[in-house]
N, C-alpha and C positions, 0 to 999 in steps of 0.2 A: 563539645567531644565530637571525635573521629568516628565516622558511621563503621571505620573498622574496627574499633574496638567494640564493636557489640559482639562480633565474634571473632573469633581466631581462623574459622572457616569460610570467611571472607577472601583472604590472602589467597594467592591461587588461582584464583575462579576465571578472573582474564587478566593479565596483565600485561598491559600495552605496549609491549617489548618486542620488535624483531627479530626473528628469530638469527638471522645473524648468517644465512645460507643465500646466498644468490639466486643462485637456481629455482630455489623452493618459491623465492619472491619471483621470479621471472615467467616460470610456470603459471604460479596462483594469478599472477598478473593476466595471464593471456586465456585462462580458462574462465578466470571469473567475468571478463570481458565478454567473452562467448556466450555464458549463461545468459548472461544481463543484456546480451542481443534478441538472442530469440526467444528470453523469457518475454519481453518487453513483447514482440512479433505474436508470439503466443495471445499474450494478454489481448491483443489489438483482435483477433479473429473472437474472440470469446469476452470482449469489455464489459465486465457488471453495471458499468453504466447506462450502455449504449447499446450492446446487441443483446445480452440476457433479459434486459426489458421489453425488447420487441419479440424475439422470442416466446419470449411468457406472457404475450399477448394474446397469441394464436389460443392459449390454452383461456386465459381466462379475462375478462372485463377489470377487473378487480387491480387498482393501482395498488389499493394495500396490499393485499397480496403479492405483487408484485414485490413491492417495496420490501414485505417480509423478508420475500427469498435473497432479494440483493443485501441484504441484511445479515442474512445467514453466510453469506460469503463474508462477510467483513468481521462477523463477533464471534464466529465459531473457533479459528482460529487463535485466540486468545486463551482460549480453558488452558491448553497446554502449558503455558510460558511458563507459569509459577513452577510448577510440577518438574518441569525439561531444566530449568534454571537451579533447583532442589539435588536434582541427578547429579547435573553435573557438578556442583559442587564436590557430591560423593566422589565421583569416578569422572575427570575430564577428559579420559580417551573414549568415553560411552559420546563424545560428538558427534565423530563423523559414524560410526553405525545410526546414531538417533537423525541425524540429516539425511539418508539415505534410506532410513524406513519412511519418512515425510515425503520426499521427493517424490520417489518410485511409486507411493501410493496416490501421488498426487496427478503422476502420467498416467496409471491405470484407472485411474477412476475418470481423466478425459477422454480416455480410449474409448471406457465404457457408455458416456455419456455419445459418443460420436457414434459407437455401435447404435446404440438405441435410436437416434433421431434418424439412420440412414434405413437401418433394416425394419424395423417394425412396421406392421402396418398405419398407413397413414394417419387413423383416429383412433389409436390403440390407447386404451385408456390408462395404461401403464406408463406411457410417457412422463407424463407429469410426475409422478408418483417417484421413478426411477430419478429424474433429472434433480428433484429436489434432495433425495436424499442420496444422492453421487456428492451433489454440490457442496452438502453439509463435510462428508468425507473425505472432500477435498480438502478445502478450507481447515480441517484439523491437521491436517498433514502437513499444511503450509505452517502450522504453529509449533511441527515439531523440531524443523527444520531453522525457523531461523535463529534461535538464540544460537547454534552452533555454525551456520555461516557467520555471522558477526563474530564471531571468537577467534574463527581461522582468519577473517580480512584483518582484524587487530593484532593476531599472531605472526604473521607471514608479510605484511606490506607496510612499510615503515609510514608512521602520518605525513613525510616530507614527497608522499608517490601518492597519497591516497584522493587528492581531488584528481590526479590522473586518471584514478581507475574509477571510480565512480561518475567520472566526466566522459571516459571512454563507456563504462558501459550505458550511461543515460544518449551518446550521441550515437554509440553503434544499435542500441535497441529505438530508440528514436525512427531511426532510417529504418530500419526494418519493419518498424510498424506503420508508417508512415507507406510502404509498399502494401502491408499484408490491406491498410486501409484502401488501395486502388482494387485490390483483389475486391473486396466486401462489395465494393460496387458495382463492378462485374457480377459477381454472385446474388444478391439481392434487388438487383437492376434488370435482371432476366426473369421476364414472364414465364418462363415453360419451365421454373422451378416450382416446386408450392412446397408448403409448410408441412413437416418439418425438415424435407430436403435440404432446403438451401441453408437452412443453420445447420445442417448434419453435415453438408458438406463447410463450413465454417468450424466448424468444435474437431471435425478429423485434421482439420491445416492447425488448430490448436493443438490437439495431440500430437504431430508431425515435430513441429515445434517446439514444445515441451520435451519430447524424446531427446531431441539435440542440445538443449538448454543443461538437461540434467545428466546428460551424458558428457558437457563439457564439466560441467559441478562435481560429476564422481572424481574427476581426475586430479581435485584440490588437493592438496598436503596438506595434513594436522602434524606440527609437532607434538611428539610423543612428550608428555606429564608423569612425573614418576611419585611412588608417593603419594596415590588416592588419598583425600582428607573425609574424615565423616563430617558429615553435616549436621548443622541444628538441628533436634528434636525443631516437631511443628511449633511451641508454642514461644522458642527461645528464635525460630525464625520470623515469628509473626515480628517479634518484638526485634529484631533486623528491620524489617520493612516498616516498623512504624517508627523505630530509629533514621529512616529514609526521610520521609515527613517531616519529623523535628528539626534534620539538622541541615535540610533545603526547603527552606520555609516558602521559598519564589513552584517548585513544583506544584502547591495547588491553585497559585495564581499561573502559571501556566497551563494546566487540567481547562481552568475557566475558559481561557485565549482558544485554546485547541475544539472545545464543546459548542464555541459561536463559530468559531471556522466550521462548524456543522452547517450552517446557512448556504454551504457548497452542496454536499452529498443529500441535502435534505430534498435539492428542487433536482441535481441531476440528470439520477436515474430516468426522469419522465418527459427529460427535453427533447428525445428520438421521437417518444410519443407521441410528446404536444405537435411535432414538427409534420410528423406523418399523419397525424389524426385530427389534430383541430387545425393544422395553415394546409395541410392537403399536398403536404410536398413526397415527393415518390419516393419507393424505398433505394433507387439508385446513389441518392444523396447522401445517406444514410453514411456511406464509402469516405466521400468527402467529407463529412464532418468531420469521421473519425481522426483523418489524412491532416486538416486543418489542425484538429485539438494535437496530436503529437507533434506535429511543426511547431506548432506554440511551445509546447515539453521543452521540444530541441532548443531551437534559437533561444530560449528565456535564459538558458545556462550561461548562453554568453555573458549575462549579465549576473546570475546568481552566484555564480562561483568567484571572480574577482569580487563582486560585491562581501560576500562573506568570509572571502580570505582580509580584506583591506578592513572592512569596517562592524565584522559581528555579524552572527546569526541574528540578531533582532531587526534590521532591518529588510533584511532578506525576506522575515516573516512580516513585516510592516506592507510589503511589495505585493508578496502573495494576497493579502488581502485587500487592498486596491484593486487587484487586479481582477481577483474573484469578481468584487461589487461592481467592476464595470460591464466584465462580462454577462452575469446576472443581468444590468440594470440592462444591456441590449438585447437579452433575449425577451425584456418584456416589452421592447420597443416594437422589436425587428420584426417582418412577416414574409421575408425573403430571403429565398435558399442563401445569396450569399452574404447576406447581411448575417443570417446565424452562422454562417460556416466563420467571422471573424470575429461572433461570440464564444465560440467551442475553439477556437485558437487563443482567446483571453482566457478561459478556463482552464485552458492547456498550459499556460505559462503560469495563473495561478496555482495549479495542482504543482509542479515543480518546485515553485517558490515555494511552498509549505511544508515541502517532504524535506527538502535540501533545510530551511528554516529552521523545522522540528525538529529533526535527524540532529542537526548539526547543537542545537542547543544542549540537547540530554548529553553527549557525547565533552562537552563541553564546560558542563555543568558539572559532570561526575566528576569517580577516579577511575582510574582501569582496576580496581578492584570491587566497584560497586555499580559498574554502568547494566553490565545485564539483569541485576535487578530494580536498578532506574528505568529501565524498557518496559522488561514483563510488569512493575509495579503500574507506569505509566499506562501499558496496553490494559491492566484492567480497570485503571478508575478511568479510564475513555470509555467504557462497553456504551453508557446511552450513545457514545456519539455513533457508534455504529449501529445505532438502531435508528438512524436519523432519516434513511428513504423506506422505514414501515411507518414513521409518522407522517412523512411526506406522501406518500401514498393515500395514509388515510382524509389528508387536509387537500390531497388533489380532489378525491373520489366526491370529500363532503362540499369544497368550494371549487372546486376548479383549481387549474394548472394558475393561472397569472397571478387570482390571489399568493400561491404556496411561492410562486417566482419572488413577489414582494415580499413575505416574510422573509423569505433566503438572502433578501439585499438587509433588511433591517438588522437581522442576525450580524451579519457580516460587516454589516457598520457598528454595528456597538465590539464586536471584537477588533477592529482598528484602533476603535480607541481606549480598547483592553492592553493591547499591546504597547503599550505607550505606559503601564505599568510592571509592565518586566524588566529584570534589571539586564546588562550584557554581560553574560557569562566569565568574558573574555576580561573585562575591568575589575573582576575580585569583588569582595566588597560582604560584608554581612548578608545585602539584599539579598543574595543568591545561595549562599551557604557556604561554607568552606570547611574542605574536612581537617584543618589545624583548630578549628573552631573548638 
């Protein structure tokens, strides 16, 4: 039975149709690429897996607490997604107001973080509380904005140009992120700047880049949809979600593979701490590590895009697991800055492959009507994945960083094997689930 048959309200939620307006397409391509470019730059200045753990190390020695904060950055944004999906069923024209509310809240929050770290007294006890509270609000804003953004892309960028759209965002963003990494090197390598003022400069730079990104994002044009529909009541909505799990049996295997891929975020937040605190490398290396990671992220797309187009999304996921395993393996063996830079480049390439592969897998698995619900449901079921940094911090406190890296490698190898159990959606068949079954 088709997922559409669970409730007529799913019709019209997200039709994978181009609006037909070339001017809108051109404008949204340009603004979308600008948004992606500056957003990646902003993330490089405040990377949750590289910069934020180092900043938090000025507050606490507990890796578990550091991991918990990183987990909050990732996990909190999941909570609004199912309510937003149901809201957009009721009124699709609320998409842009919801997106703008989310993104400008995020921008204001990061401005508050920058102000606190730059202006409060150096030893102020308010800094950690303000940071944790504001970073949680930042993540919630992302949960409001993500589904509307996916919607406007699907409605105004034709499928034939989406590879160019996403590739343009990644390449332009990666180049700016490399530039940001070099700035990070100068700031953190400057011994005259003390904690938290050095990180305050980075956070302010992130705020400025976010403001540019969200200005471009605000210019996106959303086609207006008439005749808003009444969504299903909560019990019926739950039946719709249960129907997705029944009609797409591969989704549970996909969740298992993604959870095993958690071997990377299990260790990743603690690798810059490992380099600076256990291998005694200077903070100046951190900017080079970020530049190396972003370079790996960019250059690897030269392989992932044609591989995905020709062979499908499963080989891209498989390749991501291989690079992640090699990257963590090199971290386990290396003890010099250049070797660690290579390891960071490998993890950057792995992250890019897993993003491209997993996102593409869902897009090919679903239908235009149920893709937003597939994304929201997947995000909800993946909640344990977002707390991998917290688990990693606890394990690092208890056993040390090297055993933590070893465990991450074991999980990734298991994920590599589990990837072989996934069907290739492009080939169809009952193993993936079919809207016609």
